Structure formats: C-alpha cells, structure tokens
N, C-alpha and C positions, 0 to 999 in steps of 0.2 A: 043343580048340584045334588050329590047323593044325600040321603037321609033328610030330605026336605029343606036343605039349605038353598037359599036363593042368592042372587047377585049381591044384595045388600049384606047378607050374613057373611058372604065371602069377603067383601070389602072390609067389614069389621074385623074378621079374623086376621086378615092380612095386615091391617094397621096395628092390631094388638100384638101380633107376632113381631112385627117390625120394631116397635118400641111402645109397649104398653104403658110404661111409666110417664112418658112425655107426650102421649096422644090423648086428647080429650074427645069426648062425645061430640062436642061442637065442631072440632076439626074434621072428624070423620063425616059428620052430617054435611058440612060445607062441601067436601069432595064428592059426596054421593047425591047432593041435592035434596036432602030430607031434613026434617026437624031434629034437633039434638035429643028431644024426648024420645023420638022413634029409635034412635041409636041406643039410648040408655035402656029402653025396654027390650030391644033385641039382645043387648049384651046380657041382661038379666035372664032372658029366655035361653040363650046359649049356655050360660052357667047352670041354670036349673036342669037343662037336658044333659048336662055332663060333657057338652062339646068343648066348652072352656072349663078345664079342670083346675086351673089355678094360675097364679102369676108368680114367676120364679126369678130369683136373682141369678144372673150369670156371674158367678164368682171366679176370680182369678186366684186359684188355690196357691200357686207359687208365690204371688205377692202377699198372700195371707200367711205364709210360712210353711206351706206344705209343698216342698220342692218336687216330690215324686207323685206322678199321676199315672195310674196303671190301669190297664184293661186286663181283667182276669177271665179267662174262658173256662167254663165248668160244664160238667155233665150231671144232670139230675134224672132219676127215673121219672118217666112221663107222669105216672100217677101221683108223684110226690112233688113235682116241679113247682106248682103254684105255692104250696106251703113252704118249701125251701127258699123260694124267692123272698117271701116275707120275712123269714128268719135271717136271711142274708142281709136284709136292710137294717137289722138290728146290730150288725157288727160295726164297731167303731171304725170310722175311716171309709166305710162304704157310702158312696154318694148317689149311686143309681144301679138298678139291676134291670136287665132286659131278658124277657123270655123269648126264645127263638124257636121257631117251628121246625125243629130238626130232631132226629133221634139222638145224635151225639153233639157235644158242644152246644147244648140248648139253653145255656144260661150265660149271660155276659155281664160281668160285674165291673163297675167303674169305682175305683178306690183312690184315695189320696193319703199320703203319709209324709212324714218328715225325713225318713231315712229307710234304708233297706230292711232294717229290723222291723220297722212299722209294717212294711209290705209283707214280710214273712209272717208276722203275727196275723195279719188279715187273712192271708192264704190258709194258715193253720186253722183259724176260726171258721172259715168257710168250709174247710174239710170237716171240722168237728160237727157242723150242723147237718152234714150229709151230702155235701156237694163234692164231686170228684173234680179237683182242679187239674185241668189238662194243659193250660198254657198261661203264661203271664207276659205281658208286654208293657214297656214304658211308653207313655204317650208324650209326644213332643208338643203337640198342640191340637186344639179342637176348634172347628169353625162351623157356625150354624147360620142359617138364613131363613126367612119366612118361606113357607110353601107357596110357590108362585101361582099355583092354580086358584088360590084364594083371591088373588088380585084381579081387579076388573080388567086391567090391561097389563099383563106381565112385563111388557116393554117399558112401562112407566113406573119407575120406583125411585 
C-alpha cells in the first residue's frame, strides 16, 4: 500500500473505520492471524504517523435537535483558503469544512441548525470571515462506509 502501509495496516484501518468503538485489537488480531500486542503497536504507530487522526462520533444531528443540515459552498482566495477554513470552523453550527482543489467553489462547509434563521446566521458569519458564499443546499441524509481498499478482501465485510 502507499506510504509504507502493509496488508496488516490496511486490515486495521478497515476494521477501525467499520466500527472503532466495538472492535478490539484481539478481534483484529484473530482475523489477521497475529498477536493482539502486534495490532496495538500498529495502531499506536498509525496514530503517531497521523494516518489515524482520531476517533469520531457519527452524530444524528436531527435526533439531537438540529433539524437542518446544510452544505454551504464557498469561494476563498487561494492564498487565504487555509486560514479561512480554520476561521470557518469557529463559526457556531459548522461541523466540518473541506478544502477543494479548484479555483471557484473551493471550500465546502457542513453546518447544522435548528431553523432557517440559524442557517442564515451561519452563512452571514462565513461571509464575515471572508468566504464568498456561492450556494446553500439542505442535506437529506449522509451515508458513509469504510474505504474498501483497506480491507484484505473487499468482498468479505
């Protein structure tokens, strides 16, 4: 695999992406045919190298009282993009920001709010930090899965 990742690293990443909370090093070790201590050491190494950046809760914002989930598309000057992304993360209601490698529409902000006034405030604050808001879309749902190339055998999951 790229960046010095071997098959065991891939298996570990796949298992953690699938369900980090309920997957033990012993379970991964059993599937891979190695010792649990080997898996624990590999996880520590993946964390230290920044390959595993954290463990995140997949929150259902609607059930938590935030009925509106929006994708806000913005444009930032290329030389200011990284700084503006960090400032956007400080806006209350913003839950993620992606930098996109394009000239226009190069920042994608995911935000949640309780009502349209909340979303309007978020868009205004994004504009105030220097982002040009070009589009706003309500998100009906979001679905994720582990990256199958990390799996030893993508057909077995």
